[in-house]
PAMAR-168801 format. One record per residue: residue in one letter; y, x, z of N, C-alpha, C, CB in turn. Coordinates in steps of 0.001 Angstrom, whole numbers, plus 500000, padded with zeros to 6 digits. Glycine has a CB too. Layout:
# PAMAR-168801
AYXZYXZYXZYXZ;...
END
This chain:
# PAMAR-168801
M655178740870982655655041739368982209655647738605983179653589738847982023;S656324737474982837656756736431983417655648735812984147657367735617982522;A655723735097985389654367734094985845654998733038984841654123733470987851;A656056732085984402656834731259983709655215731291981846659062732271983558;L655591732768981310655414732897980338653794732984980261656232733834979940;H653700733829981767651598734053982000651254732324981282650732734189984684;F651549731718982268651763730189982716651807729641980487653990729905984147;R652839729788980185652846729246978890651683729844978188654152729496978169;R651204730988978392650322731409977083649069730781977578650141733198976703;M648673730608978711647200730786979392647058729075978621647040731093981680;T648030728247979023648158726362978727647331726567976991650621725453978605;A648445727118976452648094727382974971646608727973974447649128728388974519;V646430728661975137645062729199975181644217727907975437644855730386976361;L643920727590976923643271725900976885643489725258975632644005724809977999;L644514725029975925644949723955974620643947723948973685646317724349973755;S643986725398972562643676725958971495641880725759971885644474727571971300;V641449726064972322639899725818973365639586724393973031640101725958975379;S640621723710973536640099721870974087640260721375972750641306720739975446;L640747722195971702641695721641970230639852722059968956644000723384969719;L639215722859969697638213723506968823637067723002969608638302725188968630;A637079722392970791636003721838971086635763720249970979635828722273972231;V637205719513970287636885718329970305636602718338968842637867717376970910;A637620719343967704637231719400966315635324719416965955638043720887965780;G634751720502966740633210720484967061632482719556967242632899721003967973;T632893718766968346632189717216968516632161716177966965633308716257969853;A633794716439967003634096715631966008633386715636964632635302715823965854;A632804717346964178631973717423963224630606717274963245632159718317962804;A629916716971964528628747716350964546629103715259964605627881716632965397;A629708714502964867629662713022964862630101712454963362630691712446966063;G630530713522962673630591713226961044629574713502960335631561713899960337;K627888713638960934626941713703960460626147712605960542626532714598960781;K625620712460959254624981711193959576623337711534958831625993709703958821;I622372711037959372620993710817959006620589709597958786620196711260959844;A619540709406957532619433708095957273617591708012957564620133707691955567;M616728707235957848615647706848958345615532705566957179615729706554960039;V614154705747956392613958704745955873612145704542955911614742704838954521;Q612504703257956734610629702808957575610392702276956747610169701820959019;I609241701971957305608317701185956928608319699176956964607333701844957777;N608218699022958184608315697873958332609245697781959843606864697266958217;Q609266696565960588610102696530961952609290695601962594611742696054961910;E608002695200962046606712694509962846605876695003963393605981693870962297;A605646695779963305604933697130964071605465698125965531604947698204962884;L604591697697966767605378698596967385605555699688967321605303698608968180;F604693700485966929604108702093966355605516702336965390602193702075965149;F606055701272964675607648701691963676608980701255964961607892700196961683;T608749700058965449609913700256966158610098701733966830609941699190967177;Q608952701995968136608597703320969055609245703889968290607150703954969373;M608384704603966779609199705796966042610923705603966108608693705806964297;D611436704532965614612941704208965655613783704826967295613016702271965492;Q613042703939968281613541704482969369613647706083969440612774703972970380;G612502706616969324613039708120969557613693708449968820612299709115969617;A613685708782967694614804709037966860616215708681967144614546708502965790;Q616434707356967207617467706975968057618393707905969059616871706112968763;A617129708456969878617420708994971336618032710485971052615898709061972378;A617391711278969687617806712431969268618470712280968947617430713084968721;A619480710986968267620147711435967357621384711381968500620127710620965878;K621393710252969048622560710138970631622627711776970921621657709053972491;A621444712352971322621152713129972086622331714795971207619208713045972179;A622304714454969725622447715293969029623982715249968681621510715200968068;G624528714031968850625668713470968625625741713116967115626723714338969103;V625094712718966410625054712141965145624786710568964869624109712854964523;E625109709901963510624637708695963357623512708592962633625478707966962899;L622954707565962893621654707424962341621622706075961636620556707548963429;A621051705794960778621231704803959583619657704454959616621922705522957940;I619218703353960056617864703142959723617557701838958652617140702941961105;F616601702237957717616768701143956706615224700446956491617425701829955197;N615041698863956834613335698353956774613472697913955570612634697099957870;S611992698636954981611490698300953831610988697251953391610859698884953624;N610651696536954568609434695372954667608045695332953362610382693726954514;N607403697164953695606611697143953697606640697761951724606170695886954480;D607632697242951036607594697077949750608088698719949420608568695717949208;P607649699463948663607775700997948169608758701059947562606790701598947341;S609232700103946533610397699903945750611321700072946493610550698772945127;A611675699142947577612491699449948322612833700818949119612318698653948904;Q611418701387949474611807702913949677612626703664948974610871703629949613;N612272703544947325612843704343946684614253704041946291612109704564945776;N614266702751946182615967701695945679616809702871947640615615698270946016;A616222702814948472617427702983949403617612704703949864617124701925950873;I616721705248949325617280706783949061617717707093947897616369707799949250;E617816706918946989618493706914946057620197705812946172617358706537945034;T620167704817947082621647704921947933622199705588948908621918704053948431;Y621124706151950037621319707655950413622778708640950001620064708344949683;I621490709060948784621821710128947996622784709773947524621032710576947135;Q623280708602946985624874708343946676625741708530947735625185706955946232;Q625805708110949095626273707706950060626559709263950582625385706654950818;K625646710518950027625911712151950527625272712005952102627949712728950545;V624462711307952628624159710955953789623504712941954089622936709292953799;D623778712932955082623263715435955545621696715231955687624079716586958077;A620855714104955728619926714593955635618937713327955881619935715742956415;I617714713394954644616725711714955310615422711667955505616695710393954333;L615079710749957130613780710736956595613168709219956703612900711822957379;V611666709949956115611393708584955411609743708196955861611614708766953517;V609219707351955910607837707173956340607398706693955062607543706192957617;A606553707089954540606042706360952990605722705436953013605081706742952237;I605259705087952290604368704031951805603524704195950705605042703009951519;D603916704736950112603200705422948933603813706944948523603343704397947607;V602946707255949187603196708804949152603726709610947348601438709501949747;N602816709194946410602515709570945084604344708792944377600599708667944449;G604145707846945186605600706873944081606837707054945361605150704341943617;I606661707826946074608245707972946712608441709584946209608397707722948818;K607692710531945521608115711789944957609432711976944358607265712117944042;P609508711404943577610798711281942497612097711573943211610961709700941809;A612183710047944413613019709894944924613434711002945736612868708937945352;I612468711607946611612860712864947187613227714342946593611953713038947903;T612639714289945389613113715226944200614865715146944789612701714424942226;E615084713760944215616098713874943620617528713934944841616003712688942563;A616864713577946324617002714072947122617136715594947151616308713590947643;K616278716056946653616665717873946703617615718544945785615379718777946373;K617723717853944578618877717744943976620021717757944418618890716977943478;A620190716648945198621378716312946013621719717436947172621108714873946695;G620984718499947183621312719060948580620925718255950023622834719223948567;I620433717487949938619864716800951158618177716848951782620168715392950823;P618077717604952576616986717585952707615628716847953558617148718410952776;V614407716467953023614073715495953513612892715502954507613957714797952583;V612707714742955389611745714759956569610569713762956735612521714591957721;T609352714377956186608221712746955852607839712860957335606399712810954422;I607361711506957922607127711089959006605690710449958864608209710272959436;D604318710900959466603458710022959607602697710258957944604212708500960079;A602527709517956925602014709749955666602813711263955344602359708380954564;I601634712057954991601607713027954601602006713429952621600348713239955219;V603193713693952300603775713904951067604072715131950610604769713302950994;D603624714905949695602702716844948889604224716897948064600449716760947129;G605364717092948242606029717541947239607182718092947529606180716711946423;D608810717410947370609756718475947976610252717932948944610818719015947189;N609358717451950000610066717280951481610122718498951832609352716427952641;S610667719320952780611126719740953922610480720512954488611361718980954630;V610266718911955659609310719252956577608769717966956530609738719827957948;Q607368717749957339606428717342957257605674716862958992605868718357956356;V606341715701959434606330715283961006605312714187961397607783714708961446;G603862714724961896602906713469962307601971714180962695602415712364961251;V600590713389962661599420713480962811598646713655961411599083712416963574;D597168714255961439596365714421960314595382713286961097595771716141959879;N596209712093959663595255711228959848593890711095959132595826710263959728;K593806712477958524592627712477958244591241712798958897592759712977957513;K591472713322959863590860713964960627590879713009961891591399715304960710;V591926712995962154591540711494963592591061710514963299592658710704964367;G591053710615961824590214708767961327589096709299961392590426707785959546;E588654710706961159586915711401961021587221711252962841586486713695959985;D587538711941963434587193712234965289586603710704965809589059712693966469;I587859709308965540587498708175965787586109707648965457588337707548965300;G585856708409963890584314707875963332583534708506964344583750708394961659;K583867709404964686582365710487965274582483709703966638582577712761965481;Y583422709406967006583388708454968671582346707288968305585265707526969260;T583055706789967266581985705298967023580539705855966544582653704057965541;A580330706944965793578922707275965806578100707742967003578795708185964941;T579125708362967854577968708593969113578037707233969892578377710034970315;Y578788706072970025578338704732970334577023704362970025579101703853969747;I577263704241968722575798703734967924574326704369968464575897704249966201;K574818705747968542573536706016968950573141705751970348573302707262968685;T574651705500970969573848706040972203573298704583972967574976707096973346;N574023703393972122574610702039972917573546701170971384577129701772973060;L573525701571970203572750700562969368571353700984968444573813700022968382;G570874702111968935569398702403968370569898702959967389568305701259968015;G571058703772967177571270704515965875571218703836964438570282705520965851;K571609702523964669572398701488963577573060700284963553571737701141962815;A573992700306962928575069698922963314575391698585961672576906699422964470;N576296697675961431576682697026960503578271696855960899575800695801960325;I579110697438960126580586697887960351581518696960959571580839699437959857;G582053696322960355583181695654958760584586696578959160583766693206958793;V585512696286958236587017697129958248588259696009958354587260698127956606;V589081696216958785590122695941958712591483696801958668590022695288959434;G591480696644957301592359697516956708593746697424955971591702697959956018;A594660698178955761595819697750954894595853698616953611597217697887955690;L595305697719952356594817698583951116596350699189950100593637697350950015;N597414698391951137598373698677950408599154700130951305599263697221950191;S598662700262951961599435701918953024598334703080952619599358701732955432;F598994704050952074598040704814951997597700705631953222598263705503950988;I598579706038954285597935706477955748596820705143955996599372706589957231;Q596836704569956071595731703896956263594228703661955323596311702867956442;N594283703940954393593565704370953034593022705997953690594904704439951363;V593829706670954527593472707870954342592961707994955797594577708842953783;R592867706789956432591833706504958221590877705965957934592372705465959558;L590753705427956827589397704854956552588871705920955942589285703554955708;D589251706819955499588109707778954428587842708690955588588823708767952734;G588458709217956734588104709616957597587071708862958569589068709931957958;F587310707733958963586147707328959467585188707095958871586215706537960008;K585098707003957641583483707210956760583363708465956900583293706844955017;A583978709089957274583141710936957226582338710711958593584564712797957434;G583270710385959520583067710187961032581321709691960796584360708776961876;I581685708639960680580464707264960779578860707836960331580965705763959385;A579302709067958785578590709525958043577037710371958881579615710347957233;T577485710719959780576691711181960867575252710211961715577861711449961860;V575353709328960985574616708037961573573863707491960336575722706810962244;P572986707767960056572382707390958504572156705879958839570720708315957923;G571723705219959811571726703582960012573034703030960372570741703103961178;A574061703648960091575282703292960369576143702463958657576000704895961041;K576599701120958804576952701239957283578185700496956831575795700709956424;I579104700184956700579665699559956451579481698698955429580330700029956513;V579631697119955828579289696146954881580864695581953991578437694853955831;A581902695315954778582599694741954354584208695117954265582249693849954851;T585404695067953608586566695728953814587147694144953603587020697173952748;V588151694092954814589422692980954242590668693675954098589794691662955317;D591368692564953558593222693769953442593643692798954663594839693631951371;G594265693362955718595336692932956529596732692852955688595439693916957743;Q597147693542954712598028694082954302599490694115955511598126693402952972;N598598694892956482599700695531957596600917694534957829600403697073957010;V600250693375957961600640692506958504599815691548959571601069692027957599;Q600605691173960653599098690544961822598752689512961964599081690633963190;D599362688698960896598953686999960897597840687198959792600417685662960344;Q598414688051959120597677688091957438595913688747957977598868689720955950;A596356690200958616595068690321959376594351689599960507595124691310959788;Q595147689004960854594226688481961661593217686821961150595184688333962977;T593757686676959945592661685862959162592162686434958208593021684709958631;A592290687141957703591263688508956937590028688661958262592471690547956678;A590294689091959133589587689006960188588941688435960594589865689035960770;E589197686998960782588589685779961318587519686111959874589745684060961525;N587904686060958586586883685751957424585726686420957550587359686074956089;L586045687846957687585132688733958232583638688381958966585913689344959104;I584721688130960254583728687877960948583008686697960805584052687998961998;S583714685648960607582740684578960060581790684303958867583357683745959958;A581822685155958123581368685566956771580230686295956994582353686360955962;H579620687341958377579174688501958645578847688164960240580228689706958243;P577766687001960379577434687331961900576567688248962358576990686343962505;D576015689416961624575448690390961952576161691224962154574696690696961348;L577572691659961815578326692401962490578450692681963932579201692087962162;Q578672694251963873578389694604965626579302695744965873576621695161966113;I580205696345964816581557696762965426582343696710963817581527698574966411;V583254696558964011584561696602963421586130697429963707584746695422963521;Y585919698140962230587252699310962802588726698783961844586735701496962233;A589695699192962530590707698584962240591980699644962156590802697499963197;T592256699748961018593146700731960319594704701130961018593372700077958858;G595273699528961753596654700567962250596594698844962946598390701512960806;E598308699197963799598219698394964878598321696727964237599463698869965972;P598929696555963314598871694747963062597395694493962845599828694066961490;A596493695577962128594958694975961727594466695073962858593978695706960628;L594800696110964199594319696060965387594528694466966499595005697350965912;I595732694273966394596025693285967043595493691448966404597541693625967136;G595744691960965089594854690255964374593599690267963963595441689590962937;L592919691681964539591805691860964850590953691288966114591869692937964805;V591926691891967137591372691261968494591606689571968826592146692109969716;A592256689323968364593012688059968373591776686757967245594946688537967504;A591331687349966537590172686663965742589366687182965976590095686523964491;T588806687891966748587318688455967205587402687361968660587197690650967599;S588354686753969576588298686100970791588496684720969916589469686588972075;A589196684223968704588876682932968296587894682419967559589658682572967820;Q587192683719967021585654683334966873584618683418967593585185683804966092;G584913683563969217584035683457970082583252684596969728583406682205970134;A583185685983969283582648686915969261582445688485969693582710686733968634;T582949687640971221583974688859972017582401689488972560585500688158973668;G581007688736972237579905689248973068579378689881972100578969688319973815;R579694689737971056578639690505970083579218692058969297578255689290968741;V580720691855968781581753692380967951582541693526968860582747691130967437;K581840695187968740583003695925969388583794696685968719582662696686970292;I585192696697969038586462696753968418586811698490968536587626695631969276;V587075699469967418588089700583967264588693700401966376587745701784967157;G589982701536966670591110701227965841592221701913966339591391699818965752;W593579701919965941594787702128965642595798701808966757595007701460964521;D596193702070967540597810702040968205597534701057969046599244701656967197;L597844701802970231597807700627971882598566700069971395598247700980973615;S598491698196971433599294697204972502598732696553973278600011696279972061;A600175695516973973599241695001975228597903694010974950600241694115976229;Q597679693394973628596416692645972947595236693627973377596538692473971090;A595815695161972852594216696036972600594012696254974161594244697900971513;I595063696327975097594675696598976547593539695796977099595833696351977434;K594093694456976628593335693599977240592273693253976674593885692671977517;G591449693659975674590605693753975456589462694934975460590894693315974812;I590417696343975840589339697053976600588979696480977839589688698384976869;D590136696162978700590039695607979442588663694287980117591079695450979128;A588293693511978803587651692816978635586288693296977974588338692049978165;G586011694227977483585087695124977360585051695220975580583657694626978219;F585413694470975072584653694026973172585741695431972640585326691575972039;V586919695451973481587428696896972367586970698389973223589655696953972102;T586593699209972582585687700240972900586804701251972943584407700509971852;A587493701985971731588105702989971413589286702624971048587534703669970608;V590997703187971018592068702935970644592554704640970119592864702091971852;V593002705273968590593524706374969066595344705641969043593025707908967958;Q595378706628969876596884706518970270597998707526969845596932706538971679;Q599046707591968910599668708055968550601024707938969647599561707699967343;D601972709471969311603066709138969655604335709102968626603207709879970631;P604778707716968629605475707404967908607086707319968094604931706522967657;E607204707714969573608511708176969835608896709653969850608824707688970997;G607438710181969975607380711471969694607719712032968380606269711800969972;E607264711724967689606905711633965973608783711802965614605872709538965257;G609559710427966043610912710173965801611832711434966248611296708864966553;R611757711618967504612564712554968099611921713878967186612414712575969903;A611111714852966713610937715568966019611236715656965287610407715731965888;A611572714117964254611966714539962862613173714210962964611295713955961643;V614065713791963475615456714118963930615903715357963973615684713717965084;N614888716033964987615570717673965621615800718667964302614205718676966868;A613716718232963588613850718966962153615451718979961450612771718093961035;A615023717703961168616489717583960347617321718149960733617116716482960215;M618038717846962171619447718961962414619061720157962537620365718791963719;K617955720742962753617762722711961838617872722770960854616494723629961717;L618013721792959947617893721876958268619611721628957798616630720345957502;I620092720994958530621258720468958595622434721702958936621132719315959646;N621891722294959733622488723628960310622154725289960182622349723421961544;K621068724525958685620794726235958130620035726702959038622106727344958005;Q618919726475960078618123726973960932616623726913960701618445726433962006;P615768727921961036614617728042960570614079726749961249613949729411960843;V612889726081960704612255724793961148610414724996960613613240723279960233;E609553724672961088608349724573961058607871723748959604607994723950962378;K607345723802958833607075722939957615606286722015958057606470723579956432;N605495721950958832604743720951959398604550721051961044603428720987958674;I605143720093961540604773719396962707604093718918963241605039718910962906;S603170719381964021601980718356964930602449717785966089600661719135965497;V601878715796966046602181715390966919601298714965967631602879714815966745;P600261715246968852599021715172969425598715713517969058599050715657971132;V597634713046969024597048711624969737596109712189970863596056710506968561;T595990710825971143594699710645972543593807709664972267595277710137974131;I592123709287972348591919708030972220591110707652973334591397707714970997;V591692706355973709592076705937974631591087704825974533593450705791974718;T590234704987975450589275703781976376589251703393977621588077703989976428;K588346702933978170588575702292979649588776703128980566587533701528980181;A588358704807980577588442705891981443590119706046981818587742707251980680;N590856705861980245591967706282980225593078705521980282592002706884979417;V592760704191980101593963703283979593594829703107980690593546701837979045;G594517703254982000595887703186983145596768703758982947595816703585984392;K596873704787982457598260705597982404599096704873981211598011707387982038;Y598714704294980257599408703680979280599678701699979395598487704201977959;R599647701523980585599885700097981195601138699893981023599558699866982648;A601527700377981521603478700266982085603928700147980776604466701904983007;V603703701171979976604292701061978692604501699336977855603276702062977836;F602448698789978030602730697707977122602739696408977557601923697718976163;K603259696084978983603509695094979461603729693772979045604140695368979893;
END
């Protein structure tokens, strides 16, 4: 074989390989994943979005994020729209875990895998990513029970700032109730609804604290509730008599820990949940095996271990 012919053949092979590589990249770039989020107010959800965006970028796929603004019907409508658009996978952080099931079933019928995040959906979803909210709620409840035994003589009046429109946060409240049940002298005297909105949570918490001057502990079931509660406790001048436990760190919660009136906060890994959800979706798209339930660990943050989180919440 002449040197010229060998060169031409090698050039053709290299060109063919290059074209295949470009085609593979184009195929990956042509994939689209849709994420149906609860809201864009809570840092928890924006961090989850960031994790998902980073994983999508690494995988070379497009990620569309829909903000439901705490509206369950908007989530259903968004999923129907994404089915019509024939996206390759759908991620959803459900507000109403039962109300979302028909939309998820329709996605399955259309051949579109659905990955549910955080809120546990017992339906036609392909993968569940997140934490066991009931168990972790019970864990923070048991932590609170130990605090009551150690510091309050085994008796405490407890208030709750919840989000009664959120299935997840209601599950966290159920778990908390189970956890504090180990202390017979601990009782929940009132529950107020912050509706998963910080300003509304603050107003509800101020009303709770002013109406119950005998409160010793208040439990917040989510980030907006916790931030609103911290602000309300300060505004009511109650930081000396009320201790706070709750979910999801923030700069405000860390200041409360430093000041001593925030006792313990459940810190999840929302970025990790977002990354895990996209990675699971990619495996489903590529017909690869994937675990049905993917657990992302949590930490109970107190004054003893808050230091490592300061840089994240400056």
